N, CA, C and O atoms as CSV, one atom per row, in Angstrom:
chain,resi,resn,atom,element,x,y,z
A,1,MET,N,N,2.806,-31.109,-30.553
A,1,MET,CA,C,2.267,-30.514,-29.347
A,1,MET,C,C,2.341,-28.990,-29.477
A,1,MET,O,O,3.426,-28.437,-29.659
A,2,SER,N,N,1.207,-28.316,-29.386
A,2,SER,CA,C,1.226,-26.864,-29.523
A,2,SER,C,C,1.038,-26.213,-28.160
A,2,SER,O,O,0.361,-26.742,-27.278
A,3,LEU,N,N,1.650,-25.069,-28.023
A,3,LEU,CA,C,1.531,-24.312,-26.782
A,3,LEU,C,C,0.412,-23.295,-26.927
A,3,LEU,O,O,0.208,-22.724,-27.998
A,4,SER,N,N,-0.310,-23.077,-25.838
A,4,SER,CA,C,-1.412,-22.121,-25.884
A,4,SER,C,C,-0.926,-20.679,-25.753
A,4,SER,O,O,-1.693,-19.743,-25.976
A,5,SER,N,N,0.321,-20.502,-25.400
A,5,SER,CA,C,0.857,-19.151,-25.220
A,5,SER,C,C,2.017,-18.925,-26.175
A,5,SER,O,O,2.893,-19.779,-26.318
A,6,ASP,N,N,2.016,-17.779,-26.823
A,6,ASP,CA,C,3.095,-17.437,-27.740
A,6,ASP,C,C,4.161,-16.602,-27.074
A,6,ASP,O,O,5.153,-16.239,-27.706
A,7,ARG,N,N,3.972,-16.296,-25.821
A,7,ARG,CA,C,4.878,-15.384,-25.126
A,7,ARG,C,C,5.630,-16.126,-24.028
A,7,ARG,O,O,5.037,-16.838,-23.218
A,8,ILE,N,N,6.935,-15.945,-24.020
A,8,ILE,CA,C,7.780,-16.531,-22.978
A,8,ILE,C,C,8.593,-15.404,-22.369
A,8,ILE,O,O,9.179,-14.593,-23.086
A,9,GLU,N,N,8.626,-15.355,-21.049
A,9,GLU,CA,C,9.390,-14.323,-20.363
A,9,GLU,C,C,10.641,-14.946,-19.767
A,9,GLU,O,O,10.574,-15.937,-19.041
A,10,ILE,N,N,11.773,-14.353,-20.083
A,10,ILE,CA,C,13.050,-14.833,-19.553
A,10,ILE,C,C,13.619,-13.746,-18.656
A,10,ILE,O,O,13.833,-12.615,-19.093
A,11,VAL,N,N,13.859,-14.092,-17.409
A,11,VAL,CA,C,14.438,-13.147,-16.462
A,11,VAL,C,C,15.918,-13.469,-16.375
A,11,VAL,O,O,16.312,-14.537,-15.906
A,12,SER,N,N,16.732,-12.526,-16.835
A,12,SER,CA,C,18.163,-12.799,-16.902
A,12,SER,C,C,18.982,-12.047,-15.869
A,12,SER,O,O,20.188,-12.267,-15.754
A,13,SER,N,N,18.352,-11.176,-15.127
A,13,SER,CA,C,19.101,-10.441,-14.116
A,13,SER,C,C,18.303,-10.396,-12.827
A,13,SER,O,O,17.078,-10.515,-12.823
A,14,SER,N,N,19.019,-10.222,-11.751
A,14,SER,CA,C,18.306,-10.110,-10.483
A,14,SER,C,C,17.748,-8.698,-10.362
A,14,SER,O,O,18.403,-7.725,-10.736
A,15,GLN,N,N,16.552,-8.600,-9.845
A,15,GLN,CA,C,15.925,-7.294,-9.692
A,15,GLN,C,C,15.934,-6.903,-8.226
A,15,GLN,O,O,15.716,-7.735,-7.346
A,16,ARG,N,N,16.191,-5.618,-7.974
A,16,ARG,CA,C,16.160,-5.106,-6.603
A,16,ARG,C,C,14.735,-4.881,-6.188
A,16,ARG,O,O,13.865,-4.604,-7.014
A,17,ARG,N,N,14.505,-5.002,-4.917
A,17,ARG,CA,C,13.192,-4.675,-4.390
A,17,ARG,C,C,12.950,-3.190,-4.517
A,17,ARG,O,O,13.843,-2.371,-4.302
A,18,HIS,N,N,11.733,-2.866,-4.867
A,18,HIS,CA,C,11.352,-1.457,-4.964
A,18,HIS,C,C,10.831,-1.006,-3.610
A,18,HIS,O,O,9.984,-1.668,-3.011
A,19,ARG,N,N,11.326,0.093,-3.143
A,19,ARG,CA,C,10.840,0.673,-1.892
A,19,ARG,C,C,9.799,1.722,-2.248
A,19,ARG,O,O,10.099,2.697,-2.936
A,20,HIS,N,N,8.584,1.519,-1.781
A,20,HIS,CA,C,7.514,2.462,-2.055
A,20,HIS,C,C,7.485,3.531,-0.977
A,20,HIS,O,O,7.652,3.247,0.209
A,21,SER,N,N,7.271,4.756,-1.409
A,21,SER,CA,C,7.181,5.854,-0.454
A,21,SER,C,C,5.884,5.720,0.342
A,21,SER,O,O,4.977,4.981,-0.040
A,22,VAL,N,N,5.818,6.439,1.437
A,22,VAL,CA,C,4.604,6.454,2.249
A,22,VAL,C,C,3.435,6.962,1.417
A,22,VAL,O,O,2.319,6.454,1.530
A,23,GLU,N,N,3.691,7.965,0.582
A,23,GLU,CA,C,2.642,8.530,-0.256
A,23,GLU,C,C,2.112,7.506,-1.245
A,23,GLU,O,O,0.902,7.399,-1.445
A,24,GLU,N,N,3.023,6.744,-1.871
A,24,GLU,CA,C,2.602,5.693,-2.807
A,24,GLU,C,C,1.780,4.636,-2.086
A,24,GLU,O,O,0.716,4.237,-2.559
A,25,THR,N,N,2.273,4.189,-0.947
A,25,THR,CA,C,1.582,3.168,-0.176
A,25,THR,C,C,0.184,3.638,0.185
A,25,THR,O,O,-0.788,2.904,0.006
A,26,TRP,N,N,0.082,4.848,0.689
A,26,TRP,CA,C,-1.205,5.410,1.079
A,26,TRP,C,C,-2.141,5.498,-0.126
A,26,TRP,O,O,-3.324,5.174,-0.026
A,27,ARG,N,N,-1.599,5.943,-1.275
A,27,ARG,CA,C,-2.418,6.059,-2.486
A,27,ARG,C,C,-2.946,4.698,-2.938
A,27,ARG,O,O,-4.108,4.582,-3.326
A,28,PHE,N,N,-2.099,3.669,-2.889
A,28,PHE,CA,C,-2.534,2.324,-3.273
A,28,PHE,C,C,-3.641,1.829,-2.343
A,28,PHE,O,O,-4.630,1.251,-2.794
A,29,LEU,N,N,-3.464,2.061,-1.037
A,29,LEU,CA,C,-4.470,1.614,-0.071
A,29,LEU,C,C,-5.777,2.379,-0.229
A,29,LEU,O,O,-6.855,1.801,-0.091
A,30,GLN,N,N,-5.689,3.672,-0.519
A,30,GLN,CA,C,-6.889,4.468,-0.767
A,30,GLN,C,C,-7.637,3.935,-1.986
A,30,GLN,O,O,-8.866,3.860,-1.991
A,31,GLU,N,N,-6.884,3.568,-3.013
A,31,GLU,CA,C,-7.482,3.033,-4.234
A,31,GLU,C,C,-8.193,1.713,-3.953
A,31,GLU,O,O,-9.270,1.462,-4.492
A,32,CYS,N,N,-7.597,0.868,-3.112
A,32,CYS,CA,C,-8.220,-0.407,-2.746
A,32,CYS,C,C,-9.541,-0.192,-2.013
A,32,CYS,O,O,-10.455,-1.010,-2.116
A,33,ALA,N,N,-9.636,0.903,-1.278
A,33,ALA,CA,C,-10.823,1.173,-0.458
A,33,ALA,C,C,-11.990,1.742,-1.273
A,33,ALA,O,O,-13.102,1.862,-0.758
A,34,GLN,N,N,-11.746,2.091,-2.534
A,34,GLN,CA,C,-12.812,2.660,-3.361
A,34,GLN,C,C,-13.864,1.588,-3.668
A,34,GLN,O,O,-13.524,0.417,-3.833
A,35,PRO,N,N,-15.134,1.984,-3.746
A,35,PRO,CA,C,-16.197,1.023,-4.075
A,35,PRO,C,C,-15.929,0.333,-5.417
A,35,PRO,O,O,-15.607,0.984,-6.411
A,36,GLY,N,N,-16.068,-0.972,-5.423
A,36,GLY,CA,C,-15.875,-1.755,-6.641
A,36,GLY,C,C,-14.442,-2.152,-6.931
A,36,GLY,O,O,-14.197,-2.938,-7.847
A,37,MET,N,N,-13.494,-1.631,-6.177
A,37,MET,CA,C,-12.083,-1.972,-6.391
A,37,MET,C,C,-11.730,-3.229,-5.611
A,37,MET,O,O,-12.289,-3.497,-4.547
A,38,THR,N,N,-10.804,-3.983,-6.150
A,38,THR,CA,C,-10.304,-5.160,-5.439
A,38,THR,C,C,-8.792,-5.020,-5.262
A,38,THR,O,O,-8.121,-4.307,-6.009
A,39,VAL,N,N,-8.288,-5.710,-4.268
A,39,VAL,CA,C,-6.845,-5.707,-4.012
A,39,VAL,C,C,-6.113,-6.244,-5.237
A,39,VAL,O,O,-5.086,-5.696,-5.638
A,40,SER,N,N,-6.632,-7.305,-5.827
A,40,SER,CA,C,-5.974,-7.911,-6.997
A,40,SER,C,C,-5.880,-6.936,-8.160
A,40,SER,O,O,-4.840,-6.841,-8.813
A,41,TYR,N,N,-6.959,-6.215,-8.421
A,41,TYR,CA,C,-6.957,-5.260,-9.529
A,41,TYR,C,C,-5.939,-4.145,-9.295
A,41,TYR,O,O,-5.162,-3.808,-10.188
A,42,VAL,N,N,-5.948,-3.581,-8.101
A,42,VAL,CA,C,-5.015,-2.488,-7.784
A,42,VAL,C,C,-3.577,-2.990,-7.868
A,42,VAL,O,O,-2.706,-2.291,-8.386
A,43,ALA,N,N,-3.325,-4.180,-7.367
A,43,ALA,CA,C,-1.968,-4.740,-7.407
A,43,ALA,C,C,-1.504,-4.932,-8.857
A,43,ALA,O,O,-0.388,-4.545,-9.204
A,44,ARG,N,N,-2.344,-5.519,-9.692
A,44,ARG,CA,C,-1.985,-5.715,-11.102
A,44,ARG,C,C,-1.739,-4.377,-11.789
A,44,ARG,O,O,-0.802,-4.235,-12.575
A,45,ARG,N,N,-2.575,-3.412,-11.491
A,45,ARG,CA,C,-2.487,-2.098,-12.116
A,45,ARG,C,C,-1.149,-1.409,-11.817
A,45,ARG,O,O,-0.612,-0.689,-12.658
A,46,HIS,N,N,-0.622,-1.640,-10.614
A,46,HIS,CA,C,0.622,-0.977,-10.200
A,46,HIS,C,C,1.832,-1.915,-10.209
A,46,HIS,O,O,2.933,-1.515,-9.830
A,47,GLY,N,N,1.626,-3.155,-10.640
A,47,GLY,CA,C,2.739,-4.096,-10.746
A,47,GLY,C,C,3.317,-4.535,-9.418
A,47,GLY,O,O,4.524,-4.741,-9.297
A,48,ILE,N,N,2.448,-4.682,-8.410
A,48,ILE,CA,C,2.911,-5.150,-7.103
A,48,ILE,C,C,2.116,-6.388,-6.698
A,48,ILE,O,O,1.091,-6.707,-7.301
A,49,SER,N,N,2.584,-7.052,-5.709
A,49,SER,CA,C,1.938,-8.269,-5.232
A,49,SER,C,C,0.689,-7.946,-4.414
A,49,SER,O,O,0.721,-7.051,-3.569
A,50,PRO,N,N,-0.409,-8.663,-4.653
A,50,PRO,CA,C,-1.604,-8.442,-3.837
A,50,PRO,C,C,-1.330,-8.669,-2.350
A,50,PRO,O,O,-1.899,-7.984,-1.500
A,51,SER,N,N,-0.463,-9.627,-2.039
A,51,SER,CA,C,-0.167,-9.899,-0.631
A,51,SER,C,C,0.518,-8.706,0.036
A,51,SER,O,O,0.373,-8.502,1.242
A,52,LEU,N,N,1.261,-7.919,-0.741
A,52,LEU,CA,C,1.903,-6.730,-0.188
A,52,LEU,C,C,0.849,-5.700,0.218
A,52,LEU,O,O,0.960,-5.084,1.278
A,53,LEU,N,N,-0.172,-5.511,-0.622
A,53,LEU,CA,C,-1.259,-4.589,-0.274
A,53,LEU,C,C,-2.001,-5.057,0.972
A,53,LEU,O,O,-2.326,-4.251,1.845
A,54,VAL,N,N,-2.267,-6.345,1.054
A,54,VAL,CA,C,-2.959,-6.895,2.224
A,54,VAL,C,C,-2.111,-6.684,3.472
A,54,VAL,O,O,-2.629,-6.340,4.535
A,55,GLN,N,N,-0.808,-6.893,3.337
A,55,GLN,CA,C,0.107,-6.707,4.467
A,55,GLN,C,C,0.127,-5.243,4.923
A,55,GLN,O,O,0.081,-4.964,6.121
A,56,TRP,N,N,0.194,-4.319,3.974
A,56,TRP,CA,C,0.169,-2.901,4.327
A,56,TRP,C,C,-1.126,-2.535,5.031
A,56,TRP,O,O,-1.107,-1.806,6.023
A,57,ARG,N,N,-2.244,-3.030,4.533
A,57,ARG,CA,C,-3.545,-2.719,5.145
A,57,ARG,C,C,-3.610,-3.263,6.569
A,57,ARG,O,O,-4.091,-2.593,7.482
A,58,ARG,N,N,-3.119,-4.488,6.741
A,58,ARG,CA,C,-3.117,-5.095,8.082
A,58,ARG,C,C,-2.246,-4.294,9.045
A,58,ARG,O,O,-2.627,-4.069,10.193
A,59,ARG,N,N,-1.080,-3.866,8.577
A,59,ARG,CA,C,-0.181,-3.085,9.442
A,59,ARG,C,C,-0.810,-1.751,9.845
A,59,ARG,O,O,-0.661,-1.311,10.985
A,60,MET,N,N,-1.512,-1.111,8.912
A,60,MET,CA,C,-2.175,0.147,9.246
A,60,MET,C,C,-3.255,-0.087,10.298
A,60,MET,O,O,-3.387,0.685,11.247
A,61,ASN,N,N,-4.023,-1.157,10.121
A,61,ASN,CA,C,-5.067,-1.476,11.099
A,61,ASN,C,C,-4.472,-1.805,12.459
A,61,ASN,O,O,-4.999,-1.381,13.488
A,62,GLU,N,N,-3.385,-2.554,12.470
A,62,GLU,CA,C,-2.748,-2.913,13.741
A,62,GLU,C,C,-2.152,-1.686,14.421
A,62,GLU,O,O,-2.157,-1.595,15.649
A,63,GLY,N,N,-1.640,-0.747,13.638
A,63,GLY,CA,C,-1.079,0.479,14.204
A,63,GLY,C,C,-2.124,1.264,14.964
A,63,GLY,O,O,-1.854,1.762,16.056
A,64,GLY,N,N,-3.313,1.380,14.403
A,64,GLY,CA,C,-4.410,2.065,15.079
A,64,GLY,C,C,-4.831,1.340,16.334
A,64,GLY,O,O,-5.110,1.967,17.356
A,65,LYS,N,N,-4.881,0.013,16.266
A,65,LYS,CA,C,-5.257,-0.787,17.435
A,65,LYS,C,C,-4.210,-0.675,18.530
A,65,LYS,O,O,-4.548,-0.635,19.714
A,66,ALA,N,N,-2.935,-0.625,18.140
A,66,ALA,CA,C,-1.861,-0.497,19.132
A,66,ALA,C,C,-1.962,0.836,19.843
A,66,ALA,O,O,-1.726,0.911,21.048
A,67,ALA,N,N,-2.309,1.891,19.118
A,67,ALA,CA,C,-2.453,3.208,19.739
A,67,ALA,C,C,-3.595,3.199,20.743
A,67,ALA,O,O,-3.486,3.801,21.812
A,68,VAL,N,N,-4.682,2.528,20.412
A,68,VAL,CA,C,-5.825,2.454,21.319
A,68,VAL,C,C,-5.459,1.649,22.570
A,68,VAL,O,O,-5.856,2.015,23.677
A,69,ARG,N,N,-4.710,0.565,22.404
A,69,ARG,CA,C,-4.319,-0.271,23.544
A,69,ARG,C,C,-3.501,0.510,24.554
A,69,ARG,O,O,-3.671,0.314,25.757
A,70,VAL,N,N,-2.613,1.395,24.099
A,70,VAL,CA,C,-1.776,2.152,25.029
A,70,VAL,C,C,-2.393,3.498,25.366
A,70,VAL,O,O,-1.755,4.342,25.995
A,71,ASP,N,N,-3.643,3.697,24.944
A,71,ASP,CA,C,-4.408,4.899,25.250
A,71,ASP,C,C,-3.795,6.149,24.633
A,71,ASP,O,O,-3.881,7.235,25.205
A,72,ASP,N,N,-3.173,5.993,23.461
A,72,ASP,CA,C,-2.669,7.138,22.703
A,72,ASP,C,C,-3.796,7.698,21.846
A,72,ASP,O,O,-4.787,7.017,21.581
A,73,ASP,N,N,-3.635,8.933,21.421
A,73,ASP,CA,C,-4.589,9.517,20.501
A,73,ASP,C,C,-4.406,8.896,19.122
A,73,ASP,O,O,-3.279,8.690,18.673
A,74,VAL,N,N,-5.496,8.605,18.465
A,74,VAL,CA,C,-5.477,8.115,17.096
A,74,VAL,C,C,-6.019,9.234,16.233
A,74,VAL,O,O,-7.160,9.666,16.403
A,75,LEU,N,N,-5.184,9.710,15.292
A,75,LEU,CA,C,-5.565,10.840,14.460
A,75,LEU,C,C,-5.833,10.382,13.036
A,75,LEU,O,O,-5.186,9.466,12.527
A,76,SER,N,N,-6.794,11.032,12.408
A,76,SER,CA,C,-7.034,10.763,10.992
A,76,SER,C,C,-5.896,11.370,10.187
A,76,SER,O,O,-5.186,12.253,10.669
A,77,SER,N,N,-5.725,10.892,8.954
A,77,SER,CA,C,-4.657,11.432,8.112
A,77,SER,C,C,-4.897,12.914,7.833
A,77,SER,O,O,-3.937,13.676,7.718
A,78,GLY,N,N,-6.151,13.334,7.722
A,78,GLY,CA,C,-6.457,14.750,7.511
A,78,GLY,C,C,-6.001,15.601,8.678
A,78,GLY,O,O,-5.468,16.694,8.485
A,79,LYS,N,N,-6.206,15.107,9.887
A,79,LYS,CA,C,-5.785,15.837,11.087
A,79,LYS,C,C,-4.257,15.932,11.146
A,79,LYS,O,O,-3.709,16.965,11.531
A,80,VAL,N,N,-3.580,14.855,10.765
A,80,VAL,CA,C,-2.114,14.862,10.750
A,80,VAL,C,C,-1.613,15.905,9.758
A,80,VAL,O,O,-0.675,16.645,10.053
A,81,ARG,N,N,-2.237,15.966,8.578
A,81,ARG,CA,C,-1.844,16.970,7.589
A,81,ARG,C,C,-2.065,18.372,8.130
A,81,ARG,O,O,-1.233,19.256,7.925
A,82,ASP,N,N,-3.186,18.583,8.824
A,82,ASP,CA,C,-3.460,19.898,9.412
A,82,ASP,C,C,-2.399,20.272,10.434
A,82,ASP,O,O,-1.966,21.423,10.493
A,83,LEU,N,N,-1.981,19.301,11.238
A,83,LEU,CA,C,-0.950,19.552,12.244
A,83,LEU,C,C,0.381,19.877,11.575
A,83,LEU,O,O,1.110,20.756,12.035
A,84,ASP,N,N,0.702,19.165,10.482
A,84,ASP,CA,C,1.942,19.427,9.754
A,84,ASP,C,C,1.963,20.830,9.177
A,84,ASP,O,O,2.998,21.495,9.191
A,85,LYS,N,N,0.831,21.281,8.672
A,85,LYS,CA,C,0.742,22.628,8.089
A,85,LYS,C,C,0.892,23.695,9.175
A,85,LYS,O,O,1.494,24.744,8.948
A,86,ALA,N,N,0.341,23.416,10.351
A,86,ALA,CA,C,0.394,24.383,11.434
A,86,ALA,C,C,1.792,24.528,12.020
A,86,ALA,O,O,2.165,25.600,12.497
A,87,ASP,N,N,2.566,23.437,11.981
A,87,ASP,CA,C,3.912,23.452,12.578
A,87,ASP,C,C,4.908,22.872,11.574
A,87,ASP,O,O,5.294,21.711,11.710
A,88,PRO,N,N,5.333,23.636,10.580
A,88,PRO,CA,C,6.239,23.105,9.543
A,88,PRO,C,C,7.613,22.744,10.055
A,88,PRO,O,O,8.343,22.024,9.374
A,89,GLY,N,N,7.998,23.216,11.231
A,89,GLY,CA,C,9.324,22.884,11.775
A,89,GLY,C,C,9.359,21.544,12.484
A,89,GLY,O,O,10.432,21.080,12.870
A,90,ALA,N,N,8.208,20.914,12.664
A,90,ALA,CA,C,8.151,19.653,13.402
A,90,ALA,C,C,8.622,18.495,12.561
A,90,ALA,O,O,8.638,17.357,13.030
């Protein structure tokens, strides 16, 4: 009986979860939004689970919807950056 794969991976230690920074998360989501990109491709490229990208995207969408429900202002990321530059002590 021959095996079709010559490679076997043995995991011998427990791995800690990686905490991604907001910047990393945003960059991954921006990459997913590019024309022709898929969640699966971006996830494989960065070594993360596709479901994690989907979860992050859903949370971002829900955050915007929650702001609209309570009649808060919803700002684009560019506007937030502009506000941060204007008030560095905030």
